[in-house]
Every structure is written in C-alpha cells, then in structure tokens.
N, CA, C and O atoms as a Maestro MAE file, in Angstrom:
{
 s_m_m2io_version
 :::
 2.0.0
}

f_m_ct {
 s_m_title
 :::
 protein
 m_atom[336] {
  # First column is atom index #
  i_m_mmod_type
  r_m_x_coord
  r_m_y_coord
  r_m_z_coord
  i_m_residue_number
  s_m_chain_name
  s_m_pdb_residue_name
  s_m_pdb_atom_name
  i_m_atomic_number
  :::
  1 25 -5.583 -12.638 7.876 1 A "MET " " N  " 7
  2 3 -6.881 -12.008 7.697 1 A "MET " " CA " 6
  3 2 -7.110 -10.986 8.796 1 A "MET " " C  " 6
  4 15 -7.687 -9.927 8.548 1 A "MET " " O  " 8
  5 25 -6.662 -11.293 10.019 2 A "PHE " " N  " 7
  6 3 -6.854 -10.366 11.124 2 A "PHE " " CA " 6
  7 2 -6.110 -9.056 10.874 2 A "PHE " " C  " 6
  8 15 -6.640 -7.979 11.147 2 A "PHE " " O  " 8
  9 25 -4.890 -9.144 10.360 3 A "VAL " " N  " 7
  10 3 -4.110 -7.936 10.065 3 A "VAL " " CA " 6
  11 2 -4.794 -7.114 8.982 3 A "VAL " " C  " 6
  12 15 -4.867 -5.889 9.083 3 A "VAL " " O  " 8
  13 25 -5.294 -7.780 7.946 4 A "ALA " " N  " 7
  14 3 -6.007 -7.071 6.873 4 A "ALA " " CA " 6
  15 2 -7.268 -6.415 7.412 4 A "ALA " " C  " 6
  16 15 -7.596 -5.296 7.016 4 A "ALA " " O  " 8
  17 25 -7.978 -7.086 8.302 5 A "GLU " " N  " 7
  18 3 -9.196 -6.513 8.888 5 A "GLU " " CA " 6
  19 2 -8.870 -5.290 9.734 5 A "GLU " " C  " 6
  20 15 -9.593 -4.295 9.682 5 A "GLU " " O  " 8
  21 25 -7.795 -5.347 10.509 6 A "ARG " " N  " 7
  22 3 -7.385 -4.198 11.328 6 A "ARG " " CA " 6
  23 2 -6.973 -3.028 10.441 6 A "ARG " " C  " 6
  24 15 -7.323 -1.879 10.714 6 A "ARG " " O  " 8
  25 25 -6.223 -3.328 9.371 7 A "PHE " " N  " 7
  26 3 -5.798 -2.292 8.431 7 A "PHE " " CA " 6
  27 2 -7.007 -1.620 7.779 7 A "PHE " " C  " 6
  28 15 -7.087 -0.393 7.724 7 A "PHE " " O  " 8
  29 25 -7.939 -2.425 7.290 8 A "LEU " " N  " 7
  30 3 -9.123 -1.875 6.627 8 A "LEU " " CA " 6
  31 2 -10.012 -1.106 7.606 8 A "LEU " " C  " 6
  32 15 -10.574 -0.074 7.241 8 A "LEU " " O  " 8
  33 25 -10.147 -1.589 8.837 9 A "SER " " N  " 7
  34 3 -10.981 -0.864 9.798 9 A "SER " " CA " 6
  35 2 -10.366 0.482 10.144 9 A "SER " " C  " 6
  36 15 -11.093 1.444 10.395 9 A "SER " " O  " 8
  37 25 -9.037 0.569 10.163 10 A "GLY " " N  " 7
  38 3 -8.381 1.864 10.373 10 A "GLY " " CA " 6
  39 2 -8.654 2.814 9.222 10 A "GLY " " C  " 6
  40 15 -8.871 4.006 9.436 10 A "GLY " " O  " 8
  41 25 -8.644 2.295 8.005 11 A "LEU " " N  " 7
  42 3 -8.959 3.130 6.845 11 A "LEU " " CA " 6
  43 2 -10.417 3.573 6.858 11 A "LEU " " C  " 6
  44 15 -10.730 4.693 6.452 11 A "LEU " " O  " 8
  45 25 -11.304 2.706 7.319 12 A "ILE " " N  " 7
  46 3 -12.726 3.058 7.405 12 A "ILE " " CA " 6
  47 2 -12.914 4.224 8.379 12 A "ILE " " C  " 6
  48 15 -13.678 5.149 8.102 12 A "ILE " " O  " 8
  49 25 -12.218 4.178 9.519 13 A "ARG " " N  " 7
  50 3 -12.329 5.276 10.486 13 A "ARG " " CA " 6
  51 2 -11.904 6.604 9.869 13 A "ARG " " C  " 6
  52 15 -12.495 7.642 10.167 13 A "ARG " " O  " 8
  53 25 -10.889 6.581 9.015 14 A "ILE " " N  " 7
  54 3 -10.365 7.817 8.422 14 A "ILE " " CA " 6
  55 2 -11.186 8.259 7.215 14 A "ILE " " C  " 6
  56 15 -11.546 9.431 7.105 14 A "ILE " " O  " 8
  57 25 -11.483 7.322 6.304 15 A "HIS " " N  " 7
  58 3 -12.063 7.670 5.005 15 A "HIS " " CA " 6
  59 2 -13.502 7.221 4.809 15 A "HIS " " C  " 6
  60 15 -14.111 7.576 3.800 15 A "HIS " " O  " 8
  61 25 -14.064 6.460 5.725 16 A "GLY " " N  " 7
  62 3 -15.409 5.936 5.541 16 A "GLY " " CA " 6
  63 2 -15.385 4.662 4.721 16 A "GLY " " C  " 6
  64 15 -14.328 4.237 4.254 16 A "GLY " " O  " 8
  65 25 -16.544 4.053 4.545 17 A "LYS " " N  " 7
  66 3 -16.624 2.789 3.807 17 A "LYS " " CA " 6
  67 2 -16.489 3.042 2.316 17 A "LYS " " C  " 6
  68 15 -17.167 3.904 1.756 17 A "LYS " " O  " 8
  69 25 -15.622 2.295 1.690 18 A "ARG " " N  " 7
  70 3 -15.359 2.371 0.254 18 A "ARG " " CA " 6
  71 2 -15.270 0.960 -0.310 18 A "ARG " " C  " 6
  72 15 -15.207 -0.021 0.431 18 A "ARG " " O  " 8
  73 25 -15.265 0.880 -1.628 19 A "THR " " N  " 7
  74 3 -15.026 -0.398 -2.287 19 A "THR " " CA " 6
  75 2 -13.544 -0.712 -2.225 19 A "THR " " C  " 6
  76 15 -12.708 0.161 -2.460 19 A "THR " " O  " 8
  77 25 -13.217 -1.954 -1.910 20 A "VAL " " N  " 7
  78 3 -11.829 -2.390 -1.834 20 A "VAL " " CA " 6
  79 2 -11.524 -3.200 -3.072 20 A "VAL " " C  " 6
  80 15 -12.284 -4.096 -3.440 20 A "VAL " " O  " 8
  81 25 -10.419 -2.889 -3.713 21 A "SER " " N  " 7
  82 3 -10.005 -3.685 -4.861 21 A "SER " " CA " 6
  83 2 -8.516 -3.957 -4.757 21 A "SER " " C  " 6
  84 15 -7.756 -3.141 -4.237 21 A "SER " " O  " 8
  85 25 -8.115 -5.102 -5.255 22 A "ASN " " N  " 7
  86 3 -6.700 -5.434 -5.295 22 A "ASN " " CA " 6
  87 2 -6.426 -6.241 -6.550 22 A "ASN " " C  " 6
  88 15 -7.343 -6.716 -7.220 22 A "ASN " " O  " 8
  89 25 -5.147 -6.386 -6.853 23 A "ASP " " N  " 7
  90 3 -4.782 -7.020 -8.118 23 A "ASP " " CA " 6
  91 2 -4.013 -8.320 -7.926 23 A "ASP " " C  " 6
  92 15 -3.297 -8.750 -8.831 23 A "ASP " " O  " 8
  93 25 -4.144 -8.943 -6.780 24 A "ASP " " N  " 7
  94 3 -3.508 -10.240 -6.598 24 A "ASP " " CA " 6
  95 2 -4.553 -11.269 -6.177 24 A "ASP " " C  " 6
  96 15 -5.739 -10.952 -6.078 24 A "ASP " " O  " 8
  97 25 -4.121 -12.474 -5.937 25 A "GLU " " N  " 7
  98 3 -5.058 -13.558 -5.660 25 A "GLU " " CA " 6
  99 2 -5.074 -13.941 -4.186 25 A "GLU " " C  " 6
  100 15 -5.440 -15.067 -3.848 25 A "GLU " " O  " 8
  101 25 -4.693 -13.043 -3.321 26 A "ARG " " N  " 7
  102 3 -4.698 -13.328 -1.887 26 A "ARG " " CA " 6
  103 2 -6.138 -13.467 -1.393 26 A "ARG " " C  " 6
  104 15 -7.060 -12.860 -1.940 26 A "ARG " " O  " 8
  105 25 -6.308 -14.265 -0.366 27 A "THR " " N  " 7
  106 3 -7.663 -14.525 0.125 27 A "THR " " CA " 6
  107 2 -8.017 -13.682 1.335 27 A "THR " " C  " 6
  108 15 -9.192 -13.603 1.694 27 A "THR " " O  " 8
  109 25 -7.044 -13.049 1.977 28 A "TRP " " N  " 7
  110 3 -7.378 -12.365 3.234 28 A "TRP " " CA " 6
  111 2 -8.140 -11.074 3.038 28 A "TRP " " C  " 6
  112 15 -8.914 -10.700 3.918 28 A "TRP " " O  " 8
  113 25 -7.962 -10.365 1.920 29 A "TYR " " N  " 7
  114 3 -8.748 -9.149 1.714 29 A "TYR " " CA " 6
  115 2 -10.232 -9.448 1.486 29 A "TYR " " C  " 6
  116 15 -11.068 -8.792 2.107 29 A "TYR " " O  " 8
  117 25 -10.599 -10.400 0.633 30 A "PRO " " N  " 7
  118 3 -12.027 -10.717 0.504 30 A "PRO " " CA " 6
  119 2 -12.648 -11.161 1.830 30 A "PRO " " C  " 6
  120 15 -13.779 -10.785 2.136 30 A "PRO " " O  " 8
  121 25 -11.923 -11.951 2.616 31 A "GLN " " N  " 7
  122 3 -12.450 -12.398 3.908 31 A "GLN " " CA " 6
  123 2 -12.633 -11.220 4.860 31 A "GLN " " C  " 6
  124 15 -13.657 -11.112 5.534 31 A "GLN " " O  " 8
  125 25 -11.640 -10.342 4.912 32 A "ALA " " N  " 7
  126 3 -11.731 -9.170 5.788 32 A "ALA " " CA " 6
  127 2 -12.871 -8.257 5.344 32 A "ALA " " C  " 6
  128 15 -13.566 -7.680 6.180 32 A "ALA " " O  " 8
  129 25 -13.064 -8.126 4.038 33 A "CYS " " N  " 7
  130 3 -14.151 -7.281 3.523 33 A "CYS " " CA " 6
  131 2 -15.513 -7.859 3.883 33 A "CYS " " C  " 6
  132 15 -16.428 -7.115 4.236 33 A "CYS " " O  " 8
  133 25 -15.655 -9.181 3.797 34 A "ARG " " N  " 7
  134 3 -16.918 -9.810 4.206 34 A "ARG " " CA " 6
  135 2 -17.181 -9.554 5.688 34 A "ARG " " C  " 6
  136 15 -18.310 -9.255 6.079 34 A "ARG " " O  " 8
  137 25 -16.144 -9.671 6.509 35 A "PHE " " N  " 7
  138 3 -16.286 -9.446 7.937 35 A "PHE " " CA " 6
  139 2 -16.702 -8.006 8.235 35 A "PHE " " C  " 6
  140 15 -17.476 -7.768 9.162 35 A "PHE " " O  " 8
  141 25 -16.195 -7.037 7.454 36 A "LEU " " N  " 7
  142 3 -16.492 -5.619 7.670 36 A "LEU " " CA " 6
  143 2 -17.655 -5.116 6.824 36 A "LEU " " C  " 6
  144 15 -17.956 -3.922 6.845 36 A "LEU " " O  " 8
  145 25 -18.310 -5.996 6.087 37 A "SER " " N  " 7
  146 3 -19.428 -5.644 5.195 37 A "SER " " CA " 6
  147 2 -19.027 -4.612 4.153 37 A "SER " " C  " 6
  148 15 -19.747 -3.642 3.914 37 A "SER " " O  " 8
  149 25 -17.868 -4.831 3.534 38 A "LEU " " N  " 7
  150 3 -17.376 -3.957 2.475 38 A "LEU " " CA " 6
  151 2 -17.488 -4.664 1.132 38 A "LEU " " C  " 6
  152 15 -17.412 -5.890 1.055 38 A "LEU " " O  " 8
  153 25 -17.669 -3.887 0.088 39 A "GLU " " N  " 7
  154 3 -17.661 -4.449 -1.262 39 A "GLU " " CA " 6
  155 2 -16.216 -4.661 -1.683 39 A "GLU " " C  " 6
  156 15 -15.368 -3.800 -1.447 39 A "GLU " " O  " 8
  157 25 -15.931 -5.788 -2.298 40 A "HIS " " N  " 7
  158 3 -14.570 -6.124 -2.717 40 A "HIS " " CA " 6
  159 2 -14.585 -6.685 -4.127 40 A "HIS " " C  " 6
  160 15 -15.484 -7.444 -4.490 40 A "HIS " " O  " 8
  161 25 -13.597 -6.316 -4.917 41 A "HIS " " N  " 7
  162 3 -13.429 -6.955 -6.224 41 A "HIS " " CA " 6
  163 2 -11.956 -6.987 -6.598 41 A "HIS " " C  " 6
  164 15 -11.176 -6.116 -6.215 41 A "HIS " " O  " 8
  165 25 -11.602 -8.008 -7.351 42 A "ASN " " N  " 7
  166 3 -10.250 -8.142 -7.897 42 A "ASN " " CA " 6
  167 2 -10.230 -7.585 -9.298 42 A "ASN " " C  " 6
  168 15 -11.213 -7.694 -10.031 42 A "ASN " " O  " 8
  169 25 -9.127 -6.993 -9.673 43 A "HIS " " N  " 7
  170 3 -8.957 -6.580 -11.064 43 A "HIS " " CA " 6
  171 2 -7.583 -7.017 -11.535 43 A "HIS " " C  " 6
  172 15 -6.596 -6.922 -10.806 43 A "HIS " " O  " 8
  173 25 -7.540 -7.488 -12.745 44 A "TYR " " N  " 7
  174 3 -6.311 -8.037 -13.307 44 A "TYR " " CA " 6
  175 2 -5.988 -7.356 -14.627 44 A "TYR " " C  " 6
  176 15 -5.761 -8.027 -15.634 44 A "TYR " " O  " 8
  177 25 -5.965 -6.027 -14.629 45 A "PHE " " N  " 7
  178 3 -5.733 -5.344 -15.891 45 A "PHE " " CA " 6
  179 2 -4.256 -5.245 -16.238 45 A "PHE " " C  " 6
  180 15 -3.922 -4.878 -17.365 45 A "PHE " " O  " 8
  181 25 -3.358 -5.559 -15.307 46 A "PHE " " N  " 7
  182 3 -1.932 -5.527 -15.602 46 A "PHE " " CA " 6
  183 2 -1.485 -6.897 -16.081 46 A "PHE " " C  " 6
  184 15 -1.790 -7.905 -15.444 46 A "PHE " " O  " 8
  185 25 -0.777 -6.946 -17.179 47 A "ASP " " N  " 7
  186 3 -0.103 -8.189 -17.494 47 A "ASP " " CA " 6
  187 2 1.241 -8.158 -16.764 47 A "ASP " " C  " 6
  188 15 1.596 -7.144 -16.163 47 A "ASP " " O  " 8
  189 25 1.973 -9.243 -16.813 48 A "LYS " " N  " 7
  190 3 3.210 -9.338 -16.026 48 A "LYS " " CA " 6
  191 2 4.234 -8.291 -16.442 48 A "LYS " " C  " 6
  192 15 4.950 -7.766 -15.590 48 A "LYS " " O  " 8
  193 25 4.320 -7.975 -17.731 49 A "GLU " " N  " 7
  194 3 5.306 -6.989 -18.188 49 A "GLU " " CA " 6
  195 2 4.957 -5.593 -17.675 49 A "GLU " " C  " 6
  196 15 5.837 -4.871 -17.207 49 A "GLU " " O  " 8
  197 25 3.679 -5.203 -17.758 50 A "GLU " " N  " 7
  198 3 3.268 -3.887 -17.270 50 A "GLU " " CA " 6
  199 2 3.473 -3.781 -15.763 50 A "GLU " " C  " 6
  200 15 3.938 -2.754 -15.270 50 A "GLU " " O  " 8
  201 25 3.132 -4.833 -15.034 51 A "LYS " " N  " 7
  202 3 3.293 -4.822 -13.589 51 A "LYS " " CA " 6
  203 2 4.770 -4.717 -13.223 51 A "LYS " " C  " 6
  204 15 5.127 -4.018 -12.275 51 A "LYS " " O  " 8
  205 25 5.624 -5.405 -13.966 52 A "SER " " N  " 7
  206 3 7.052 -5.348 -13.725 52 A "SER " " CA " 6
  207 2 7.587 -3.935 -13.933 52 A "SER " " C  " 6
  208 15 8.425 -3.472 -13.159 52 A "SER " " O  " 8
  209 25 7.117 -3.252 -14.959 53 A "ILE " " N  " 7
  210 3 7.547 -1.876 -15.224 53 A "ILE " " CA " 6
  211 2 7.119 -0.958 -14.081 53 A "ILE " " C  " 6
  212 15 7.894 -0.110 -13.640 53 A "ILE " " O  " 8
  213 25 5.905 -1.125 -13.608 54 A "ILE " " N  " 7
  214 3 5.410 -0.301 -12.505 54 A "ILE " " CA " 6
  215 2 6.229 -0.559 -11.245 54 A "ILE " " C  " 6
  216 15 6.615 0.387 -10.557 54 A "ILE " " O  " 8
  217 25 6.498 -1.819 -10.934 55 A "GLU " " N  " 7
  218 3 7.284 -2.143 -9.745 55 A "GLU " " CA " 6
  219 2 8.702 -1.604 -9.852 55 A "GLU " " C  " 6
  220 15 9.244 -1.114 -8.861 55 A "GLU " " O  " 8
  221 25 9.320 -1.679 -11.029 56 A "ARG " " N  " 7
  222 3 10.666 -1.123 -11.209 56 A "ARG " " CA " 6
  223 2 10.664 0.384 -11.042 56 A "ARG " " C  " 6
  224 15 11.595 0.947 -10.467 56 A "ARG " " O  " 8
  225 25 9.622 1.046 -11.542 57 A "THR " " N  " 7
  226 3 9.518 2.503 -11.404 57 A "THR " " CA " 6
  227 2 9.399 2.897 -9.939 57 A "THR " " C  " 6
  228 15 10.061 3.838 -9.498 57 A "THR " " O  " 8
  229 25 8.574 2.200 -9.185 58 A "ILE " " N  " 7
  230 3 8.421 2.488 -7.761 58 A "ILE " " CA " 6
  231 2 9.739 2.249 -7.034 58 A "ILE " " C  " 6
  232 15 10.122 3.049 -6.180 58 A "ILE " " O  " 8
  233 25 10.436 1.170 -7.355 59 A "GLN " " N  " 7
  234 3 11.728 0.889 -6.737 59 A "GLN " " CA " 6
  235 2 12.736 1.981 -7.076 59 A "GLN " " C  " 6
  236 15 13.521 2.378 -6.215 59 A "GLN " " O  " 8
  237 25 12.730 2.474 -8.312 60 A "TYR " " N  " 7
  238 3 13.628 3.552 -8.726 60 A "TYR " " CA " 6
  239 2 13.365 4.815 -7.905 60 A "TYR " " C  " 6
  240 15 14.305 5.478 -7.466 60 A "TYR " " O  " 8
  241 25 12.096 5.145 -7.699 61 A "ILE " " N  " 7
  242 3 11.744 6.330 -6.908 61 A "ILE " " CA " 6
  243 2 12.226 6.167 -5.466 61 A "ILE " " C  " 6
  244 15 12.741 7.117 -4.877 61 A "ILE " " O  " 8
  245 25 12.063 4.970 -4.892 62 A "LYS " " N  " 7
  246 3 12.531 4.730 -3.531 62 A "LYS " " CA " 6
  247 2 14.037 4.906 -3.423 62 A "LYS " " C  " 6
  248 15 14.522 5.546 -2.490 62 A "LYS " " O  " 8
  249 25 14.776 4.344 -4.366 63 A "VAL " " N  " 7
  250 3 16.237 4.440 -4.337 63 A "VAL " " CA " 6
  251 2 16.683 5.887 -4.474 63 A "VAL " " C  " 6
  252 15 17.584 6.332 -3.763 63 A "VAL " " O  " 8
  253 25 16.059 6.618 -5.381 64 A "ARG " " N  " 7
  254 3 16.416 8.038 -5.559 64 A "ARG " " CA " 6
  255 2 16.112 8.849 -4.313 64 A "ARG " " C  " 6
  256 15 16.896 9.723 -3.943 64 A "ARG " " O  " 8
  257 25 15.002 8.581 -3.665 65 A "THR " " N  " 7
  258 3 14.650 9.292 -2.433 65 A "THR " " CA " 6
  259 2 15.658 8.992 -1.336 65 A "THR " " C  " 6
  260 15 16.084 9.899 -0.620 65 A "THR " " O  " 8
  261 25 16.044 7.731 -1.195 66 A "GLU " " N  " 7
  262 3 17.013 7.362 -0.169 66 A "GLU " " CA " 6
  263 2 18.377 7.978 -0.456 66 A "GLU " " C  " 6
  264 15 19.050 8.422 0.475 66 A "GLU " " O  " 8
  265 25 18.805 8.020 -1.714 67 A "SER " " N  " 7
  266 3 20.102 8.619 -2.018 67 A "SER " " CA " 6
  267 2 20.067 10.133 -1.819 67 A "SER " " C  " 6
  268 15 21.078 10.725 -1.441 67 A "SER " " O  " 8
  269 25 18.927 10.763 -2.065 68 A "PHE " " N  " 7
  270 3 18.782 12.197 -1.787 68 A "PHE " " CA " 6
  271 2 18.978 12.452 -0.297 68 A "PHE " " C  " 6
  272 15 19.628 13.422 0.093 68 A "PHE " " O  " 8
  273 25 18.419 11.587 0.524 69 A "GLU " " N  " 7
  274 3 18.547 11.738 1.973 69 A "GLU " " CA " 6
  275 2 19.992 11.554 2.414 69 A "GLU " " C  " 6
  276 15 20.404 12.129 3.422 69 A "GLU " " O  " 8
  277 25 20.769 10.762 1.680 70 A "ASP " " N  " 7
  278 3 22.186 10.600 2.023 70 A "ASP " " CA " 6
  279 2 22.939 11.926 1.916 70 A "ASP " " C  " 6
  280 15 23.832 12.199 2.717 70 A "ASP " " O  " 8
  281 25 22.583 12.742 0.939 71 A "TYR " " N  " 7
  282 3 23.272 14.016 0.738 71 A "TYR " " CA " 6
  283 2 22.654 15.166 1.535 71 A "TYR " " C  " 6
  284 15 23.363 16.079 1.956 71 A "TYR " " O  " 8
  285 25 21.354 15.125 1.741 72 A "PHE " " N  " 7
  286 3 20.644 16.193 2.447 72 A "PHE " " CA " 6
  287 2 19.889 15.575 3.623 72 A "PHE " " C  " 6
  288 15 18.676 15.376 3.566 72 A "PHE " " O  " 8
  289 25 20.617 15.282 4.666 73 A "GLN " " N  " 7
  290 3 20.025 14.581 5.794 73 A "GLN " " CA " 6
  291 2 19.156 15.504 6.635 73 A "GLN " " C  " 6
  292 15 19.379 16.711 6.720 73 A "GLN " " O  " 8
  293 25 18.170 14.892 7.243 74 A "CYS " " N  " 7
  294 3 17.282 15.621 8.138 74 A "CYS " " CA " 6
  295 2 18.066 16.024 9.384 74 A "CYS " " C  " 6
  296 15 18.927 15.275 9.847 74 A "CYS " " O  " 8
  297 25 17.778 17.180 9.916 75 A "ARG " " N  " 7
  298 3 18.507 17.693 11.079 75 A "ARG " " CA " 6
  299 2 17.838 17.327 12.396 75 A "ARG " " C  " 6
  300 15 18.342 17.674 13.464 75 A "ARG " " O  " 8
  301 25 16.711 16.632 12.331 76 A "MET " " N  " 7
  302 3 16.044 16.200 13.554 76 A "MET " " CA " 6
  303 2 16.843 15.068 14.197 76 A "MET " " C  " 6
  304 15 17.381 14.210 13.496 76 A "MET " " O  " 8
  305 25 16.923 15.062 15.538 77 A "LYS " " N  " 7
  306 3 17.624 13.985 16.226 77 A "LYS " " CA " 6
  307 2 16.826 12.690 16.117 77 A "LYS " " C  " 6
  308 15 15.602 12.690 16.250 77 A "LYS " " O  " 8
  309 25 17.529 11.593 15.875 78 A "ASN " " N  " 7
  310 3 16.933 10.248 15.787 78 A "ASN " " CA " 6
  311 2 15.785 10.207 14.788 78 A "ASN " " C  " 6
  312 15 14.752 9.593 15.057 78 A "ASN " " O  " 8
  313 25 15.954 10.846 13.653 79 A "CYS " " N  " 7
  314 3 14.910 10.911 12.631 79 A "CYS " " CA " 6
  315 2 14.695 9.543 11.994 79 A "CYS " " C  " 6
  316 15 15.656 8.884 11.597 79 A "CYS " " O  " 8
  317 25 13.449 9.119 11.896 80 A "LYS " " N  " 7
  318 3 13.090 7.856 11.259 80 A "LYS " " CA " 6
  319 2 12.448 8.090 9.892 80 A "LYS " " C  " 6
  320 15 11.932 7.156 9.278 80 A "LYS " " O  " 8
  321 25 12.479 9.316 9.426 81 A "LEU " " N  " 7
  322 3 11.945 9.727 8.123 81 A "LEU " " CA " 6
  323 2 10.438 9.561 8.007 81 A "LEU " " C  " 6
  324 15 9.913 9.520 6.894 81 A "LEU " " O  " 8
  325 25 9.733 9.464 9.116 82 A "ALA " " N  " 7
  326 3 8.270 9.324 9.067 82 A "ALA " " CA " 6
  327 2 7.616 10.557 8.465 82 A "ALA " " C  " 6
  328 15 6.563 10.450 7.837 82 A "ALA " " O  " 8
  329 25 8.218 11.718 8.646 83 A "HIS " " N  " 7
  330 3 7.633 12.959 8.125 83 A "HIS " " CA " 6
  331 2 7.860 13.134 6.632 83 A "HIS " " C  " 6
  332 15 7.225 13.975 5.996 83 A "HIS " " O  " 8
  333 25 8.768 12.338 6.073 84 A "VAL " " N  " 7
  334 3 9.034 12.427 4.639 84 A "VAL " " CA " 6
  335 2 7.918 11.755 3.902 84 A "VAL " " C  " 6
  336 15 7.930 11.708 2.672 84 A "VAL " " O  " 8
  :::
 }
 m_bond[335] {
  # First column is bond index #
  i_m_from
  i_m_to
  i_m_order
  :::
  1 1 2 1
  2 2 3 1
  3 3 4 2
  4 3 5 1
  5 5 6 1
  6 6 7 1
  7 7 8 2
  8 7 9 1
  9 9 10 1
  10 10 11 1
  11 11 12 2
  12 11 13 1
  13 13 14 1
  14 14 15 1
  15 15 16 2
  16 15 17 1
  17 17 18 1
  18 18 19 1
  19 19 20 2
  20 19 21 1
  21 21 22 1
  22 22 23 1
  23 23 24 2
  24 23 25 1
  25 25 26 1
  26 26 27 1
  27 27 28 2
  28 27 29 1
  29 29 30 1
  30 30 31 1
  31 31 32 2
  32 31 33 1
  33 33 34 1
  34 34 35 1
  35 35 36 2
  36 35 37 1
  37 37 38 1
  38 38 39 1
  39 39 40 2
  40 39 41 1
  41 41 42 1
  42 42 43 1
  43 43 44 2
  44 43 45 1
  45 45 46 1
  46 46 47 1
  47 47 48 2
  48 47 49 1
  49 49 50 1
  50 50 51 1
  51 51 52 2
  52 51 53 1
  53 53 54 1
  54 54 55 1
  55 55 56 2
  56 55 57 1
  57 57 58 1
  58 58 59 1
  59 59 60 2
  60 59 61 1
  61 61 62 1
  62 62 63 1
  63 63 64 2
  64 63 65 1
  65 65 66 1
  66 66 67 1
  67 67 68 2
  68 67 69 1
  69 69 70 1
  70 70 71 1
  71 71 72 2
  72 71 73 1
  73 73 74 1
  74 74 75 1
  75 75 76 2
  76 75 77 1
  77 77 78 1
  78 78 79 1
  79 79 80 2
  80 79 81 1
  81 81 82 1
  82 82 83 1
  83 83 84 2
  84 83 85 1
  85 85 86 1
  86 86 87 1
  87 87 88 2
  88 87 89 1
  89 89 90 1
  90 90 91 1
  91 91 92 2
  92 91 93 1
  93 93 94 1
  94 94 95 1
  95 95 96 2
  96 95 97 1
  97 97 98 1
  98 98 99 1
  99 99 100 2
  100 99 101 1
  101 101 102 1
  102 102 103 1
  103 103 104 2
  104 103 105 1
  105 105 106 1
  106 106 107 1
  107 107 108 2
  108 107 109 1
  109 109 110 1
  110 110 111 1
  111 111 112 2
  112 111 113 1
  113 113 114 1
  114 114 115 1
  115 115 116 2
  116 115 117 1
  117 117 118 1
  118 118 119 1
  119 119 120 2
  120 119 121 1
  121 121 122 1
  122 122 123 1
  123 123 124 2
  124 123 125 1
  125 125 126 1
  126 126 127 1
  127 127 128 2
  128 127 129 1
  129 129 130 1
  130 130 131 1
  131 131 132 2
  132 131 133 1
  133 133 134 1
  134 134 135 1
  135 135 136 2
  136 135 137 1
  137 137 138 1
  138 138 139 1
  139 139 140 2
  140 139 141 1
  141 141 142 1
  142 142 143 1
  143 143 144 2
  144 143 145 1
  145 145 146 1
  146 146 147 1
  147 147 148 2
  148 147 149 1
  149 149 150 1
  150 150 151 1
  151 151 152 2
  152 151 153 1
  153 153 154 1
  154 154 155 1
  155 155 156 2
  156 155 157 1
  157 157 158 1
  158 158 159 1
  159 159 160 2
  160 159 161 1
  161 161 162 1
  162 162 163 1
  163 163 164 2
  164 163 165 1
  165 165 166 1
  166 166 167 1
  167 167 168 2
  168 167 169 1
  169 169 170 1
  170 170 171 1
  171 171 172 2
  172 171 173 1
  173 173 174 1
  174 174 175 1
  175 175 176 2
  176 175 177 1
  177 177 178 1
  178 178 179 1
  179 179 180 2
  180 179 181 1
  181 181 182 1
  182 182 183 1
  183 183 184 2
  184 183 185 1
  185 185 186 1
  186 186 187 1
  187 187 188 2
  188 187 189 1
  189 189 190 1
  190 190 191 1
  191 191 192 2
  192 191 193 1
  193 193 194 1
  194 194 195 1
  195 195 196 2
  196 195 197 1
  197 197 198 1
  198 198 199 1
  199 199 200 2
  200 199 201 1
  201 201 202 1
  202 202 203 1
  203 203 204 2
  204 203 205 1
  205 205 206 1
  206 206 207 1
  207 207 208 2
  208 207 209 1
  209 209 210 1
  210 210 211 1
  211 211 212 2
  212 211 213 1
  213 213 214 1
  214 214 215 1
  215 215 216 2
  216 215 217 1
  217 217 218 1
  218 218 219 1
  219 219 220 2
  220 219 221 1
  221 221 222 1
  222 222 223 1
  223 223 224 2
  224 223 225 1
  225 225 226 1
  226 226 227 1
  227 227 228 2
  228 227 229 1
  229 229 230 1
  230 230 231 1
  231 231 232 2
  232 231 233 1
  233 233 234 1
  234 234 235 1
  235 235 236 2
  236 235 237 1
  237 237 238 1
  238 238 239 1
  239 239 240 2
  240 239 241 1
  241 241 242 1
  242 242 243 1
  243 243 244 2
  244 243 245 1
  245 245 246 1
  246 246 247 1
  247 247 248 2
  248 247 249 1
  249 249 250 1
  250 250 251 1
  251 251 252 2
  252 251 253 1
  253 253 254 1
  254 254 255 1
  255 255 256 2
  256 255 257 1
  257 257 258 1
  258 258 259 1
  259 259 260 2
  260 259 261 1
  261 261 262 1
  262 262 263 1
  263 263 264 2
  264 263 265 1
  265 265 266 1
  266 266 267 1
  267 267 268 2
  268 267 269 1
  269 269 270 1
  270 270 271 1
  271 271 272 2
  272 271 273 1
  273 273 274 1
  274 274 275 1
  275 275 276 2
  276 275 277 1
  277 277 278 1
  278 278 279 1
  279 279 280 2
  280 279 281 1
  281 281 282 1
  282 282 283 1
  283 283 284 2
  284 283 285 1
  285 285 286 1
  286 286 287 1
  287 287 288 2
  288 287 289 1
  289 289 290 1
  290 290 291 1
  291 291 292 2
  292 291 293 1
  293 293 294 1
  294 294 295 1
  295 295 296 2
  296 295 297 1
  297 297 298 1
  298 298 299 1
  299 299 300 2
  300 299 301 1
  301 301 302 1
  302 302 303 1
  303 303 304 2
  304 303 305 1
  305 305 306 1
  306 306 307 1
  307 307 308 2
  308 307 309 1
  309 309 310 1
  310 310 311 1
  311 311 312 2
  312 311 313 1
  313 313 314 1
  314 314 315 1
  315 315 316 2
  316 315 317 1
  317 317 318 1
  318 318 319 1
  319 319 320 2
  320 319 321 1
  321 321 322 1
  322 322 323 1
  323 323 324 2
  324 323 325 1
  325 325 326 1
  326 326 327 1
  327 327 328 2
  328 327 329 1
  329 329 330 1
  330 330 331 1
  331 331 332 2
  332 331 333 1
  333 333 334 1
  334 334 335 1
  335 335 336 2
  :::
 }
}
C-alpha cells in the first residue's frame, strides 16, 4: 500500500487529482486512494479472453521493440533505453 501511495502521490504532483480506476482485485489501490482522498473504482469490462489478447499484443510490441534495438542500437554510452 505504501508503494501504491507513493506512486499515486507522484502522479498527483504531475497531473493533479484524478479518479483512479483499475481492473484487478488488489486492495492496495483503494487503500492508497482513501489515504490520499482520491476517488477510486474498479471496472471489470474485460473478460479473460479479451484481457489475454490485450496482454499478448502488449508483449508482442515489447518483443518487436527489443529486437529493433538489437539491429539499430543506441550510440549513447551505457544506454539504459530510458529515452526510448
């Protein structure tokens, strides 16, 4: 909960107070939102098949990005790809 509260407070500093929503059943986001006086709600509009497709798509994009970097490497010394 402490990590979630620190993460959300950093976002508040950058973007201001917003409604927080997530799609899992974790308890630390609602607790952190109560501590920070933020509105929170869960949404479950993805069924398991749709969520699986989305996760596979994101994984595919990550793999393609990493393989692109294998062929066209950054020329900065000790690059950690933070700028990508």
